[in-house]
N, C-alpha and C positions, 0 to 999 in steps of 0.2 A: 502495501500500500506506501504511496504517498505520502511524505512525512505531513502532518498537520503543519503551516506556515502561521511564524510568530504572528502574535496578536490576534491568530484565531484561538476561536474558542470551539469542542465539542463535547456536547450534553451530551446527559445518559443516552436519549433517543438519536444519539449519532449523529446529530445535523452543526453543522458546522458554520457555526455565527460570526462573521462579517461585521467588527468595525466600521465608519461611519469614515473616519479616519485613514483607515486602512483601504478604501475602495479608490477615495480620493486620489490618495499617494499613488496606490498603484494605475489607477486611468491616467495621470499624469506622466507618466510615465514610457508607458504605453502610448500617450499621443503623442510625445516628445518624438520616441525610436518609429511612430509611422510621417513624423513631421521631413523625416530626411525624404519620402517617397511622394511628399504631399503634390508636386509639379506631376506626378503618371495617373492623380488621381483626378478624373474629372466631374465626375460627379457623387457624394456621399451620402448614401443612407443608411439608418438604422432599423433592428427588428425591431418593433413593437413589443411589451413597453421594456424587456430589461435594457433593452439599448440608450433607451433616451439615457440615463444619467451618463454614460457615458459617451455619448452625442454632444452630451452639454458640453462635458472638458474638452473633448476634443473638438468642437464651434468655438471655444473660446481659446484654445491654444490654435488654430489656421484661421483664426479672425475671422472666419464664415456666422453669419446670423440664425440659416434656417440649414436645416438637415432633416428632409420630409425620413418619413419610416414607411414602411414592409411592413402590413400584419402577417404571420405566418403563425397558426394553432397548432401545440400540439400535446400539452399537459391539461390536464384538467385536475387542480388541484393539485397534489402527486403524484398524479397519474399519468404517464405520456404515454397517447396512442397515435393513432395516423394522426401524418403533417400533411396541413390546408394551409394553401393559399387562401386566403382570406380579400376578396378585391379581386383585381384588377392590376397587373403588373404593369407598369404606366410602360406606354413602345418604346419609347426609348432608349430604355435598359434594357430593352430585349433586342435591341440593335446591335450585332457587331459579342452576341454575347457579352451583355455586361461590360466588355473591354471597359477600362479605366473605371469600374465601379467598386467602390471602398462601401462595403458593408461592412456594419459594426452593432456586436454584442457584448453582453455583459458576459457571457458566460457557454461555451462550447461547450455540450455534457455527453451524448450518446454521441453529437455529429449528424444524427437526423433529420433534424430540421434544415441547415446548413446542407446536407449531403440531394436533400429536395430538389433548394433552391439552386443547385448547382447544373439539375438539371437544365433548368434552364438560365441562365447565369453562369455558365463555365468558367466566362474569364475574366470573371469579378473577382476582387480579394477579398476575403474575407476576415473581418481582424478582433478578437474580442481580451478582456482583461482578462478573464481566467481561462481555464481550460482543463475537463479531467482528461482521463487518462483516452477514453474514447471518442473526445471529440478533439483529440488534437490530432488525427489522421482528414481532418475538414480545415485545419486551420489550414491560412495564411501565416498568419502572426495571430501570437496570443502573450501575450506578458509573465505568466508562471502559470503554472503546475497547479492543481489543488484536489486532492482526492476525491474516490466516486462515492461521496456521501452527498443528502443533503442540505444546500446552501442557505444559508438565511441570511439576503441580501439587508442592507440598512435599510431600504424602502419598505420594504418585506416588515416592516418589525413597528409595531405601534410605541409613542414614548412610552410608556405605561410597564411595556415589556420587562416581562425577567428575561435579564441577558446574562448569562452564568460566565462567573470568572472563575 
């Protein structure tokens, strides 16, 4: 098993709690790494909803005010099911198989969601802050590998939620 990164907390139910300050630091490090390739990206999209926080950081780092989203659904609560692309993919994204397109997400989990998108966008560049072992196979870039356990992101935590220490 991949080691628990410093600052993360694994609780008794084998959920990995990610503090907001660590996500923010890691997202900025990932954005700066992607910035070196910025000139090769003609368009940037994020995957709704987990990709929104990373897209906000990338937007600030790149000086971009608007990063649209793609809606792809594969989870119902904590159970992964069929991967569905909701709505229509914009025609301009499909041109040239997504060449010049950067797609952002918070986590590449099983790789199924990105694998499905790569059917439509084989030339797109897929980047995430984190990747689990199975998700690494679909990634063009990820900042940090994390263990194959359920991740509780900062935006999923109620302000009064018990956060184990």
